[in-house]
C-alpha positions in Angstrom: 160.8 6.1 -22.3 160.9 2.5 -20.3 157.4 1.4 -19.0 157.6 -0.6 -15.6 156.8 -4.0 -15.2 155.3 -5.4 -12.5 154.6 -9.1 -11.4 152.8 -11.3 -9.0 151.5 -14.6 -8.4 148.3 -17.0 -8.2 148.4 -20.2 -6.4 145.9 -22.3 -8.9 144.3 -25.8 -8.2 147.0 -26.9 -11.2 149.8 -25.0 -9.7 151.1 -21.4 -9.5 150.5 -18.6 -12.3 152.5 -15.7 -12.7 150.4 -12.4 -13.7 152.5 -9.7 -15.5 151.3 -6.1 -15.7 152.5 -2.6 -17.0 150.5 -1.1 -14.3 147.3 -0.6 -16.0 146.8 -3.8 -17.6 147.5 -7.2 -17.7 150.4 -8.3 -20.2 151.7 -11.9 -19.1 149.5 -14.9 -17.7 151.5 -17.9 -17.7 152.6 -21.1 -15.2 155.4 -20.2 -12.8 158.3 -22.4 -13.8 160.5 -20.3 -11.5 162.4 -18.4 -14.0 164.1 -15.0 -13.1 162.3 -12.6 -15.3 163.2 -9.3 -14.7 160.7 -7.1 -13.0 160.8 -3.4 -11.4 158.5 -4.4 -8.7 155.9 -6.2 -7.3 152.5 -4.9 -7.7 150.3 -7.1 -5.4 148.2 -4.3 -5.0 147.7 -3.4 -8.4 143.9 -3.1 -9.4 144.8 -5.0 -12.7 146.0 -7.8 -10.5 142.7 -7.7 -8.3 140.6 -8.1 -11.4 142.7 -10.6 -13.0 142.9 -12.7 -9.4 138.9 -12.0 -9.2 138.9 -13.8 -13.0 141.0 -16.7 -11.8 138.8 -17.5 -8.6 135.8 -17.6 -10.6 136.8 -20.0 -13.5 138.8 -22.1 -10.6 135.6 -22.2 -8.7 133.7 -23.9 -12.3 131.9 -20.5 -13.4 132.4 -19.2 -16.7 133.9 -15.3 -15.7 131.5 -12.5 -17.2 134.4 -10.2 -17.8 137.7 -10.1 -18.9 140.5 -7.6 -17.1 142.5 -4.9 -19.0 144.4 -6.7 -21.4 147.7 -5.3 -23.6 149.3 -7.9 -26.1 152.0 -7.2 -28.6 152.9 -9.3 -31.1 152.9 -9.6 -34.6 149.5 -8.4 -36.6 148.8 -12.2 -37.6 149.8 -13.3 -33.7 146.9 -10.3 -32.7 144.8 -11.6 -35.2 144.6 -15.3 -33.8 144.5 -14.2 -29.9 141.8 -12.2 -30.7 140.0 -15.1 -32.2 140.8 -17.1 -29.3 139.6 -14.6 -27.2 136.0 -15.4 -28.8 135.5 -19.0 -28.1 133.0 -19.5 -25.5 134.0 -21.5 -22.3 133.4 -24.9 -22.5 133.6 -24.9 -26.5 136.6 -25.6 -28.5 138.1 -24.6 -32.2 140.5 -26.6 -34.5 143.5 -24.9 -35.7 142.0 -25.7 -38.9 139.3 -24.1 -37.9 140.8 -20.8 -36.8 142.9 -21.0 -40.0 139.7 -21.3 -42.1 138.4 -18.3 -40.3 141.5 -16.1 -41.1 141.3 -17.1 -44.5 138.0 -16.3 -45.0 138.3 -13.3 -43.5 141.3 -11.9 -45.9 139.5 -13.9 -48.9 142.3 -16.0 -49.2 141.9 -19.4 -50.4 144.1 -22.0 -47.5 145.3 -20.5 -44.2 147.9 -22.7 -42.4 147.2 -24.4 -39.3 150.7 -24.7 -38.1 151.2 -20.9 -38.5 147.9 -20.9 -36.7 149.5 -23.5 -34.0 152.7 -21.4 -33.8 150.7 -18.2 -32.8 148.7 -20.3 -30.4 151.7 -21.5 -29.2 153.1 -17.6 -28.4 150.0 -16.8 -26.8 151.4 -14.4 -23.7 148.1 -14.7 -21.6 147.3 -18.2 -20.7 143.6 -19.2 -19.7 142.3 -15.6 -20.1 143.1 -15.8 -24.2 142.0 -19.3 -23.6 145.0 -21.2 -26.2 143.8 -24.5 -24.0 140.6 -24.5 -26.1 142.1 -25.1 -29.3 142.6 -28.8 -30.4 143.7 -30.9 -33.1 141.5 -32.1 -35.9 139.1 -34.3 -34.2 139.5 -32.9 -30.9 142.6 -34.7 -30.1 144.8 -32.6 -27.6 147.7 -31.1 -29.0 151.0 -29.0 -27.4 149.9 -26.8 -25.0 153.0 -24.6 -22.9 151.7 -25.9 -19.2 151.5 -29.4 -20.0 148.8 -31.8 -21.8 147.4 -33.1 -18.2 146.9 -28.9 -17.5 145.0 -28.6 -20.9 143.1 -31.8 -20.0 142.2 -30.4 -16.5 141.4 -27.0 -17.5 138.8 -28.7 -20.3 137.0 -31.4 -18.6 136.7 -28.7 -16.0 134.8 -26.7 -18.8 132.7 -29.8 -19.6 134.7 -30.6 -22.7 134.6 -34.0 -24.1 137.7 -34.9 -26.4 139.1 -38.1 -27.5 141.1 -40.2 -24.8 143.9 -41.8 -25.1 143.9 -45.8 -25.4 147.3 -48.4 -25.3 147.8 -47.3 -29.5 147.4 -43.7 -29.2 149.4 -41.1 -27.2 148.9 -37.3 -26.6 150.9 -35.1 -29.2 153.1 -32.6 -27.7 154.2 -30.5 -30.2 
């Protein structure tokens, strides 16, 4: 049986966002690139979209939202493990890819986990902002890859009061 998919848009200070739902939970939140993705119906009036808009309104007003709308995400067990760690990163804080890899290695009782594998999982996050992949930085706090672009990542981190190294004349932002 096919699940109905719904979508709506949200105008944010850093660009339009596309919200996706299965009717009960938020299944996707990304910057709208204008792609023509197939959806069964626009669902502007879905309760989950109202909750998500409330979360986004609070976030973009500079406040740490005190709730998370219902989420449903699918991916490999490893990706889901990484996304759960992302959900635990507090507003105004960051983790590095290496720190996330170390958490997973410790939890699994292994010596080491690949920070690159964590990076791939972070980059496939289906629910931006709420699952805060923008709070993951490179070693030393360097800004690295963000699906919404490094300028948006910098804006989001600044909005949360997070300091990060600014590139100088001999440095550049790394976007992988």
